[in-house]
MOPAC internal coordinates of N, CA, C and O (Angstrom, degrees):
PM7 1SCF
backbone

  N    0.0000 0     0.00 0     0.00 0    0    0    0
  C    1.4479 1     0.00 0     0.00 0    1    0    0
  C    1.5160 1   108.63 1     0.00 0    2    1    0
  O    1.2310 1   120.21 1   -92.12 1    3    2    1
  N    1.2637 1   117.21 1    87.88 1    3    2    1
  C    1.4538 1   119.29 1  -179.52 1    5    3    2
  C    1.5112 1   109.16 1  -135.65 1    6    5    3
  O    1.2310 1   122.35 1     3.72 1    7    6    5
  N    1.3001 1   113.11 1  -176.28 1    7    6    5
  C    1.4479 1   117.97 1   177.62 1    9    7    6
  C    1.4973 1   111.41 1   117.16 1   10    9    7
  O    1.2310 1   120.87 1   -22.93 1   11   10    9
  N    1.3156 1   115.93 1   157.07 1   11   10    9
  C    1.4533 1   119.27 1  -179.52 1   13   11   10
  C    1.5181 1   110.88 1   -68.88 1   14   13   11
  O    1.2310 1   121.64 1   -25.84 1   15   14   13
  N    1.2905 1   114.47 1   154.16 1   15   14   13
  C    1.4563 1   119.75 1   179.01 1   17   15   14
  C    1.5095 1   109.30 1  -152.04 1   18   17   15
  O    1.2310 1   120.36 1     5.67 1   19   18   17
  N    1.3047 1   116.91 1  -174.33 1   19   18   17
  C    1.4597 1   120.60 1  -177.04 1   21   19   18
  C    1.5210 1   113.40 1   -73.14 1   22   21   19
  O    1.2310 1   119.82 1   177.44 1   23   22   21
  N    1.3267 1   117.96 1    -2.56 1   23   22   21
  C    1.4594 1   121.68 1  -176.33 1   25   23   22
  C    1.5220 1   113.57 1   -80.12 1   26   25   23
  O    1.2310 1   118.95 1   160.67 1   27   26   25
  N    1.3249 1   119.62 1   -19.33 1   27   26   25
  C    1.4688 1   124.91 1   178.70 1   29   27   26
  C    1.5239 1   113.79 1    60.19 1   30   29   27
  O    1.2310 1   119.38 1  -156.36 1   31   30   29
  N    1.3042 1   118.79 1    23.64 1   31   30   29
  C    1.4586 1   120.49 1   179.62 1   33   31   30
  C    1.5241 1   112.36 1   -68.24 1   34   33   31
  O    1.2310 1   119.99 1   159.71 1   35   34   33
  N    1.3130 1   117.63 1   -20.29 1   35   34   33
  C    1.4638 1   120.31 1   177.67 1   37   35   34
  C    1.5215 1   111.84 1   -64.85 1   38   37   35
  O    1.2310 1   120.06 1   163.31 1   39   38   37
  N    1.3149 1   117.50 1   -16.69 1   39   38   37
  C    1.4688 1   121.50 1  -176.07 1   41   39   38
  C    1.5270 1   113.95 1   -94.36 1   42   41   39
  O    1.2310 1   119.62 1   179.03 1   43   42   41
  N    1.3135 1   118.33 1    -0.97 1   43   42   41
  C    1.4647 1   121.12 1  -178.65 1   45   43   42
  C    1.5268 1   108.88 1   -67.86 1   46   45   43
  O    1.2310 1   119.84 1   -52.69 1   47   46   45
  N    1.3443 1   117.91 1   127.31 1   47   46   45
  C    1.4665 1   120.22 1  -178.31 1   49   47   46
  C    1.5337 1   111.97 1   -66.90 1   50   49   47
  O    1.2310 1   120.63 1   -32.14 1   51   50   49
  N    1.3210 1   116.40 1   147.86 1   51   50   49
  C    1.4688 1   123.86 1   177.87 1   53   51   50
  C    1.5279 1   113.00 1    58.23 1   54   53   51
  O    1.2310 1   120.23 1  -152.26 1   55   54   53
  N    1.3170 1   117.17 1    27.74 1   55   54   53
  C    1.4598 1   121.17 1  -178.40 1   57   55   54
  C    1.5215 1   110.56 1   -92.11 1   58   57   55
  O    1.2310 1   121.22 1   -41.24 1   59   58   57
  N    1.3409 1   115.28 1   138.76 1   59   58   57
  C    1.4623 1   121.30 1   176.70 1   61   59   58
  C    1.5235 1   112.41 1  -108.29 1   62   61   59
  O    1.2310 1   120.30 1   176.26 1   63   62   61
  N    1.3293 1   117.04 1    -3.74 1   63   62   61
  C    1.4532 1   120.67 1   178.69 1   65   63   62
  C    1.5124 1   111.04 1   164.28 1   66   65   63
  O    1.2310 1   121.27 1   -12.91 1   67   66   65
  N    1.3424 1   115.17 1   167.09 1   67   66   65
  C    1.4620 1   118.99 1   177.72 1   69   67   66
  C    1.5212 1   110.78 1  -147.92 1   70   69   67
  O    1.2310 1   121.68 1   -18.71 1   71   70   69
  N    1.3330 1   114.40 1   161.29 1   71   70   69
  C    1.4589 1   123.58 1   172.63 1   73   71   70
  C    1.5178 1   108.09 1  -131.45 1   74   73   71
  O    1.2310 1   120.46 1   -36.67 1   75   74   73
  N    1.3079 1   116.73 1   143.33 1   75   74   73
  C    1.4596 1   121.98 1   167.02 1   77   75   74
  C    1.5217 1   104.89 1  -121.36 1   78   77   75
  O    1.2310 1   121.21 1   -57.61 1   79   78   77
  N    1.3395 1   115.29 1   122.39 1   79   78   77
  C    1.4579 1   121.81 1  -172.72 1   81   79   78
  C    1.5236 1   108.71 1  -119.49 1   82   81   79
  O    1.2310 1   120.11 1   -44.88 1   83   82   81
  N    1.3248 1   117.39 1   135.12 1   83   82   81
  C    1.4671 1   119.31 1   177.57 1   85   83   82
  C    1.5302 1   110.02 1   -83.51 1   86   85   83
  O    1.2310 1   120.52 1    -3.77 1   87   86   85
  N    1.3187 1   116.62 1   176.23 1   87   86   85
  C    1.4573 1   121.84 1  -176.63 1   89   87   86
  C    1.5153 1   114.73 1   -61.88 1   90   89   87
  O    1.2310 1   120.11 1   158.62 1   91   90   89
  N    1.3248 1   117.39 1   -21.38 1   91   90   89
  C    1.4632 1   121.67 1   177.79 1   93   91   90
  C    1.5228 1   112.37 1   -87.17 1   94   93   91
  O    1.2310 1   119.99 1   176.10 1   95   94   93
  N    1.3381 1   117.63 1    -3.90 1   95   94   93
  C    1.4551 1   121.58 1   179.45 1   97   95   94
  C    1.5152 1   114.61 1    92.34 1   98   97   95
  O    1.2310 1   119.76 1  -174.47 1   99   98   97
  N    1.3259 1   118.06 1     5.53 1   99   98   97
  C    1.4673 1   121.39 1   179.77 1  101   99   98
  C    1.5251 1   110.09 1   -84.44 1  102  101   99
  O    1.2310 1   120.78 1   -39.96 1  103  102  101
  N    1.3288 1   116.11 1   140.04 1  103  102  101
  C    1.4601 1   121.50 1   177.85 1  105  103  102
  C    1.5247 1   108.66 1   -75.09 1  106  105  103
  O    1.2310 1   120.74 1   -59.16 1  107  106  105
  N    1.3267 1   116.20 1   120.84 1  107  106  105
  C    1.4668 1   121.77 1   179.74 1  109  107  106
  C    1.5240 1   111.53 1   -93.43 1  110  109  107
  O    1.2310 1   120.63 1   145.88 1  111  110  109
  N    1.3360 1   116.40 1   -34.12 1  111  110  109
  C    1.4646 1   121.70 1   178.84 1  113  111  110
  C    1.5200 1   107.46 1  -154.31 1  114  113  111
  O    1.2310 1   120.81 1   -27.05 1  115  114  113
  N    1.3252 1   116.07 1   152.95 1  115  114  113
  C    1.4606 1   120.41 1  -179.62 1  117  115  114
  C    1.5183 1   109.66 1  -161.89 1  118  117  115
  O    1.2310 1   121.50 1   -16.00 1  119  118  117
  N    1.3404 1   114.73 1   164.00 1  119  118  117
  C    1.4621 1   119.01 1   175.36 1  121  119  118
  C    1.5220 1   109.68 1  -161.55 1  122  121  119
  O    1.2310 1   121.42 1   -10.35 1  123  122  121
  N    1.3323 1   114.89 1   169.65 1  123  122  121
  C    1.4587 1   121.88 1   174.31 1  125  123  122
  C    1.5177 1   113.82 1    59.16 1  126  125  123
  O    1.2310 1   120.75 1    40.22 1  127  126  125
  N    1.3407 1   116.16 1  -139.78 1  127  126  125
  C    1.4620 1   121.79 1  -178.48 1  129  127  126
  C    1.5270 1   112.85 1   -60.86 1  130  129  127
  O    1.2310 1   119.95 1   160.01 1  131  130  129
  N    1.3176 1   117.71 1   -19.99 1  131  130  129
  C    1.4658 1   121.34 1  -176.76 1  133  131  130
  C    1.5297 1   112.85 1  -101.98 1  134  133  131
  O    1.2310 1   120.32 1  -168.56 1  135  134  133
  N    1.3080 1   117.00 1    11.44 1  135  134  133
  C    1.4700 1   121.83 1  -178.68 1  137  135  134
  C    1.5281 1   110.83 1   -51.91 1  138  137  135
  O    1.2310 1   120.61 1   -64.03 1  139  138  137
  N    1.3408 1   116.44 1   115.97 1  139  138  137
  C    1.4712 1   124.02 1   176.51 1  141  139  138
  C    1.5270 1   113.94 1    53.60 1  142  141  139
  O    1.2310 1   119.89 1  -147.15 1  143  142  141
  N    1.3276 1   117.82 1    32.85 1  143  142  141
  C    1.4675 1   121.46 1  -178.52 1  145  143  142
  C    1.5315 1   110.03 1   -84.57 1  146  145  143
  O    1.2310 1   121.05 1   -99.23 1  147  146  145
  N    1.3274 1   115.59 1    80.77 1  147  146  145
  C    1.4680 1   122.18 1  -178.72 1  149  147  146
  C    1.5304 1   111.48 1   -64.95 1  150  149  147
  O    1.2310 1   120.31 1   144.95 1  151  150  149
  N    1.3282 1   117.02 1   -35.05 1  151  150  149
  C    1.4648 1   120.74 1  -179.50 1  153  151  150
  C    1.5196 1   110.80 1   -62.77 1  154  153  151
  O    1.2310 1   120.33 1   130.65 1  155  154  153
  N    1.3279 1   116.97 1   -49.35 1  155  154  153
  C    1.4617 1   120.93 1   178.81 1  157  155  154
  C    1.5247 1   110.59 1   -64.33 1  158  157  155
  O    1.2310 1   120.25 1   141.89 1  159  158  157
  N    1.3210 1   117.14 1   -38.11 1  159  158  157
  C    1.4668 1   120.55 1   178.04 1  161  159  158
  C    1.5246 1   110.02 1   -58.18 1  162  161  159
  O    1.2310 1   119.97 1   137.23 1  163  162  161
  N    1.3221 1   117.67 1   -42.77 1  163  162  161
  C    1.4609 1   121.73 1   178.93 1  165  163  162
  C    1.5180 1   112.25 1   -64.50 1  166  165  163
  O    1.2310 1   120.55 1   136.83 1  167  166  165
  N    1.3233 1   116.56 1   -43.17 1  167  166  165
  C    1.4684 1   120.93 1   179.33 1  169  167  166
  C    1.5232 1   110.43 1   -62.71 1  170  169  167
  O    1.2310 1   120.44 1   131.97 1  171  170  169
  N    1.3272 1   116.76 1   -48.03 1  171  170  169
  C    1.4646 1   120.18 1  -178.21 1  173  171  170
  C    1.5276 1   111.64 1   -67.15 1  174  173  171
  O    1.2310 1   119.83 1   144.16 1  175  174  173
  N    1.3279 1   117.94 1   -35.84 1  175  174  173
  C    1.4682 1   120.19 1   177.07 1  177  175  174
  C    1.5249 1   110.60 1   -63.33 1  178  177  175
  O    1.2310 1   119.92 1   140.82 1  179  178  177
  N    1.3359 1   117.76 1   -39.18 1  179  178  177
  C    1.4658 1   120.46 1   176.28 1  181  179  178
  C    1.5237 1   110.86 1   -62.99 1  182  181  179
  O    1.2310 1   120.29 1   139.79 1  183  182  181
  N    1.3217 1   117.06 1   -40.21 1  183  182  181
  C    1.4663 1   120.75 1   177.95 1  185  183  182
  C    1.5245 1   110.95 1   -65.19 1  186  185  183
  O    1.2310 1   120.24 1   137.94 1  187  186  185
  N    1.3247 1   117.16 1   -42.06 1  187  186  185
  C    1.4669 1   121.47 1   179.26 1  189  187  186
  C    1.5253 1   110.23 1   -63.84 1  190  189  187
  O    1.2310 1   120.34 1   136.07 1  191  190  189
  N    1.3151 1   116.95 1   -43.93 1  191  190  189
  C    1.4753 1   120.05 1   179.41 1  193  191  190
  C    1.5231 1   111.03 1   -61.66 1  194  193  191
  O    1.2310 1   120.64 1   138.38 1  195  194  193
  N    1.3338 1   116.39 1   -41.62 1  195  194  193
  C    1.4584 1   120.11 1   178.18 1  197  195  194
  C    1.5264 1   110.79 1   -65.30 1  198  197  195
  O    1.2310 1   120.19 1   132.48 1  199  198  197
  N    1.3266 1   117.23 1   -47.52 1  199  198  197
  C    1.4685 1   121.15 1  -179.59 1  201  199  198
  C    1.5261 1   111.56 1   -61.82 1  202  201  199
  O    1.2310 1   120.22 1   146.87 1  203  202  201
  N    1.3088 1   117.18 1   -33.13 1  203  202  201
  C    1.4677 1   121.04 1  -179.61 1  205  203  202
  C    1.5240 1   112.27 1   -68.88 1  206  205  203
  O    1.2310 1   120.26 1   155.28 1  207  206  205
  N    1.3289 1   117.10 1   -24.72 1  207  206  205
  C    1.4675 1   121.06 1  -178.62 1  209  207  206
  C    1.5256 1   113.38 1   -87.74 1  210  209  207
  O    1.2310 1   119.63 1   164.13 1  211  210  209
  N    1.3189 1   118.32 1   -15.87 1  211  210  209
  C    1.4597 1   121.17 1  -176.69 1  213  211  210
  C    1.5220 1   109.84 1   -73.73 1  214  213  211
  O    1.2310 1   120.89 1   -53.93 1  215  214  213
  N    1.3137 1   115.91 1   126.07 1  215  214  213
  C    1.4691 1   122.04 1   177.76 1  217  215  214
  C    1.5289 1   108.20 1  -102.33 1  218  217  215
  O    1.2310 1   120.28 1   -72.09 1  219  218  217
  N    1.3164 1   117.07 1   107.91 1  219  218  217
  C    1.4591 1   121.75 1   179.90 1  221  219  218
  C    1.5222 1   110.08 1   -72.97 1  222  221  219
  O    1.2310 1   120.38 1   133.06 1  223  222  221
  N    1.3136 1   116.87 1   -46.94 1  223  222  221
  C    1.4552 1   122.60 1  -179.16 1  225  223  222
  C    1.5305 1   107.83 1  -129.60 1  226  225  223
  O    1.2310 1   119.83 1   -71.18 1  227  226  225
  N    1.3445 1   117.94 1   108.82 1  227  226  225
  C    1.4636 1   119.52 1  -176.48 1  229  227  226
  C    1.5283 1   113.94 1   -64.64 1  230  229  227
  O    1.2310 1   120.06 1   160.28 1  231  230  229
  N    1.3345 1   117.49 1   -19.72 1  231  230  229
  C    1.4627 1   120.87 1  -179.31 1  233  231  230
  C    1.5230 1   113.19 1   -83.92 1  234  233  231
  O    1.2310 1   120.56 1   161.98 1  235  234  233
  N    1.3216 1   116.53 1   -18.02 1  235  234  233
  C    1.4641 1   120.55 1  -175.83 1  237  235  234
  C    1.5324 1   109.03 1  -129.02 1  238  237  235
  O    1.2310 1   120.06 1   -74.61 1  239  238  237
  N    1.3223 1   117.49 1   105.39 1  239  238  237
  C    1.4693 1   118.38 1   179.76 1  241  239  238
  C    1.5332 1   110.94 1   -66.77 1  242  241  239
  O    1.2310 1   121.26 1   -51.52 1  243  242  241
  N    1.3128 1   115.19 1   128.48 1  243  242  241
  C    1.4609 1   120.64 1   178.77 1  245  243  242
  C    1.5213 1   108.69 1  -124.31 1  246  245  243
  O    1.2310 1   121.18 1   -31.48 1  247  246  245
  N    1.2969 1   115.34 1   148.52 1  247  246  245
  C    1.4576 1   119.50 1   178.53 1  249  247  246
  C    1.5210 1   109.80 1  -105.23 1  250  249  247
  O    1.2310 1   121.57 1   -30.32 1  251  250  249
  N    1.3024 1   114.61 1   149.68 1  251  250  249
  C    1.4573 1   122.65 1   178.07 1  253  251  250
  C    1.5253 1   109.07 1   -63.67 1  254  253  251
  O    1.2310 1   119.99 1   -48.55 1  255  254  253
  N    1.3303 1   117.63 1   131.45 1  255  254  253
  C    1.4654 1   120.74 1  -179.48 1  257  255  254
  C    1.5260 1   112.35 1  -114.47 1  258  257  255
  O    1.2310 1   120.56 1   128.61 1  259  258  257
  N    1.3299 1   116.53 1   -51.39 1  259  258  257
  C    1.4639 1   119.26 1  -174.21 1  261  259  258
  C    1.5265 1   109.46 1  -152.85 1  262  261  259
  O    1.2310 1   121.22 1   -35.04 1  263  262  261
  N    1.3178 1   115.27 1   144.96 1  263  262  261
  C    1.4567 1   122.42 1   176.34 1  265  263  262
  C    1.5185 1   107.22 1  -127.73 1  266  265  263
  O    1.2310 1   120.58 1   -51.79 1  267  266  265
  N    1.3273 1   116.49 1   128.21 1  267  266  265
  C    1.4631 1   121.10 1   176.56 1  269  267  266
  C    1.5224 1   108.57 1  -116.69 1  270  269  267
  O    1.2310 1   120.61 1   -49.97 1  271  270  269
  N    1.3263 1   116.44 1   130.03 1  271  270  269
  C    1.4545 1   122.66 1   176.08 1  273  271  270
  C    1.5218 1   105.20 1  -116.79 1  274  273  271
  O    1.2310 1   120.78 1   -69.16 1  275  274  273
  N    1.3349 1   116.12 1   110.84 1  275  274  273
  C    1.4624 1   120.82 1  -168.81 1  277  275  274
  C    1.5292 1   110.97 1  -110.49 1  278  277  275
  O    1.2310 1   121.20 1   -51.85 1  279  278  277
  N    1.3225 1   115.31 1   128.15 1  279  278  277
  C    1.4528 1   123.71 1   174.72 1  281  279  278
  C    1.5269 1   107.88 1  -112.97 1  282  281  279
  O    1.2310 1   119.99 1     0.99 1  283  282  281
  N    1.3309 1   117.63 1  -179.01 1  283  282  281
  C    1.4655 1   120.48 1  -178.16 1  285  283  282
  C    1.5273 1   112.69 1   -60.99 1  286  285  283
  O    1.2310 1   120.09 1   134.06 1  287  286  285
  N    1.3331 1   117.44 1   -45.94 1  287  286  285
  C    1.4635 1   121.08 1  -172.49 1  289  287  286
  C    1.5239 1   115.18 1  -108.41 1  290  289  287
  O    1.2310 1   120.02 1   166.01 1  291  290  289
  N    1.3162 1   117.56 1   -13.99 1  291  290  289
  C    1.4638 1   120.18 1  -178.81 1  293  291  290
  C    1.5183 1   109.77 1  -150.65 1  294  293  291
  O    1.2310 1   121.35 1    -9.80 1  295  294  293
  N    1.3329 1   115.02 1   170.20 1  295  294  293
  C    1.4624 1   120.27 1   176.92 1  297  295  294
  C    1.5181 1   109.41 1  -147.32 1  298  297  295
  O    1.2310 1   121.37 1   -24.94 1  299  298  297
  N    1.3272 1   114.98 1   155.06 1  299  298  297
  C    1.4489 1   121.99 1   171.98 1  301  299  298
  C    1.5200 1   106.98 1  -105.27 1  302  301  299
  O    1.2310 1   120.44 1   -51.54 1  303  302  301
  N    1.3144 1   116.77 1   128.46 1  303  302  301
  C    1.4587 1   122.03 1   174.93 1  305  303  302
  C    1.5230 1   106.12 1  -112.22 1  306  305  303
  O    1.2310 1   120.80 1   -57.97 1  307  306  305
  N    1.3350 1   116.07 1   122.03 1  307  306  305
  C    1.4603 1   122.20 1  -172.81 1  309  307  306
  C    1.5241 1   109.13 1  -119.37 1  310  309  307
  O    1.2310 1   120.36 1   -51.24 1  311  310  309
  N    1.3203 1   116.93 1   128.76 1  311  310  309
  C    1.4634 1   121.93 1   175.98 1  313  311  310
  C    1.5290 1   109.16 1  -134.28 1  314  313  311
  O    1.2310 1   121.31 1   -20.60 1  315  314  313
  N    1.3297 1   115.11 1   159.40 1  315  314  313
  C    1.4602 1   120.97 1   178.24 1  317  315  314
  C    1.5185 1   108.71 1  -119.03 1  318  317  315
  O    1.2310 1   120.93 1   -46.27 1  319  318  317
  N    1.3293 1   115.82 1   133.73 1  319  318  317
  C    1.4582 1   121.23 1   176.36 1  321  319  318
  C    1.5234 1   108.73 1  -154.70 1  322  321  319
  O    1.2310 1   120.55 1   -44.25 1  323  322  321
  N    1.3108 1   116.56 1   135.75 1  323  322  321
  C    1.4740 1   122.24 1   177.22 1  325  323  322
  C    1.5240 1   112.22 1    51.52 1  326  325  323
  O    1.2310 1   120.56 1  -134.88 1  327  326  325
  N    1.3226 1   116.54 1    45.12 1  327  326  325
  C    1.4727 1   123.03 1   177.79 1  329  327  326
  C    1.5212 1   113.38 1    62.60 1  330  329  327
  O    1.2310 1   120.24 1  -159.01 1  331  330  329
  N    1.3112 1   117.15 1    20.99 1  331  330  329
  C    1.4601 1   121.80 1   175.93 1  333  331  330
  C    1.5243 1   108.52 1  -123.74 1  334  333  331
  O    1.2310 1   121.10 1   -29.20 1  335  334  333
  N    1.3333 1   115.49 1   150.80 1  335  334  333
  C    1.4554 1   121.92 1   177.10 1  337  335  334
  C    1.5220 1   107.14 1  -107.08 1  338  337  335
  O    1.2310 1   120.98 1   -55.01 1  339  338  337
  N    1.3227 1   115.73 1   124.99 1  339  338  337
  C    1.4613 1   122.52 1  -179.24 1  341  339  338
  C    1.5215 1   108.40 1  -107.84 1  342  341  339
  O    1.2310 1   120.79 1   -54.46 1  343  342  341
  N    1.3312 1   116.10 1   125.54 1  343  342  341
  C    1.4579 1   121.90 1  -179.07 1  345  343  342
  C    1.5194 1   108.06 1  -121.14 1  346  345  343
  O    1.2310 1   121.01 1   -50.50 1  347  346  345
  N    1.3193 1   115.67 1   129.50 1  347  346  345
  C    1.4576 1   120.82 1   175.68 1  349  347  346
  C    1.5238 1   108.25 1  -121.72 1  350  349  347
  O    1.2310 1   120.35 1   -53.39 1  351  350  349
  N    1.3240 1   116.95 1   126.61 1  351  350  349
  C    1.4595 1   121.05 1   173.54 1  353  351  350
  C    1.5184 1   106.66 1   -93.97 1  354  353  351
  O    1.2310 1   121.23 1   -61.14 1  355  354  353
  N    1.3344 1   115.25 1   118.86 1  355  354  353
  C    1.4637 1   120.09 1  -175.94 1  357  355  354
  C    1.5183 1   110.57 1  -123.96 1  358  357  355
  O    1.2310 1   121.12 1   -29.79 1  359  358  357
  N    1.3175 1   115.46 1   150.21 1  359  358  357
  C    1.4583 1   120.16 1   174.33 1  361  359  358
  C    1.5161 1   109.09 1   -66.71 1  362  361  359
  O    1.2310 1   121.06 1   -41.18 1  363  362  361
  N    1.3162 1   115.58 1   138.82 1  363  362  361
  C    1.4615 1   120.90 1  -179.62 1  365  363  362
  C    1.5195 1   108.25 1  -112.42 1  366  365  363
  O    1.2310 1   121.00 1   -63.30 1  367  366  365
  N    1.3130 1   115.70 1   116.70 1  367  366  365
  C    1.4598 1   122.13 1   179.11 1  369  367  366
  C    1.5228 1   108.37 1  -118.30 1  370  369  367
  O    1.2310 1   120.36 1   -97.73 1  371  370  369
  N    1.3495 1   116.92 1    82.27 1  371  370  369
  C    1.4624 1   117.84 1  -178.05 1  373  371  370
  C    1.5181 1   110.58 1   -63.71 1  374  373  371
  O    1.2310 1   122.20 1   -39.91 1  375  374  373
  N    1.2944 1   113.39 1   140.09 1  375  374  373
  C    1.4637 1   118.12 1   178.31 1  377  375  374
  C    1.5174 1   108.63 1   -76.16 1  378  377  375
  O    1.2310 1   120.96 1   -41.09 1  379  378  377
  N    1.3151 1   115.76 1   138.91 1  379  378  377
  C    1.4558 1   119.47 1   178.58 1  381  379  378
  C    1.5160 1   109.58 1   -75.87 1  382  381  379
  O    1.2310 1   121.26 1   -31.00 1  383  382  381
  N    1.3199 1   115.19 1   149.00 1  383  382  381
  C    1.4594 1   120.18 1   179.38 1  385  383  382
  C    1.5218 1   109.88 1   -64.64 1  386  385  383
  O    1.2310 1   121.22 1   -38.55 1  387  386  385
  N    1.3096 1   115.27 1   141.45 1  387  386  385
  C    1.4629 1   120.83 1   178.45 1  389  387  386
  C    1.5156 1   108.21 1   -85.57 1  390  389  387
  O    1.2310 1   120.69 1   -54.97 1  391  390  389
  N    1.3130 1   116.29 1   125.03 1  391  390  389
  C    1.4650 1   121.25 1   178.97 1  393  391  390
  C    1.5193 1   109.20 1   -94.97 1  394  393  391
  O    1.2310 1   120.41 1   -52.25 1  395  394  393
  N    1.3153 1   116.82 1   127.75 1  395  394  393
  C    1.4713 1   120.97 1  -179.28 1  397  395  394
  C    1.5003 1   111.20 1   -90.80 1  398  397  395
  O    1.2310 1   120.10 1   180.00 1  399  398  397

């Protein structure tokens, strides 16, 4: 399930692939390193469901906006919009600490 679509995820800088997942956890579109990666889609959907249930401040309802899972060389950036989960795998280039 790949190909360009109205989501413009192909234009994200430093991206190595993407997934678009529906509310049932099925991959609707994908590309690059994440092409048809149903296993990763399931793992990330479980993380999103868990993050959505966490109440940081019980007095102020907040909605889930973005989840970042960061590794040494890459990261997954996960967002929700229109009942779909958008995942972008991006290269991670941490800046080195400046020594004075």
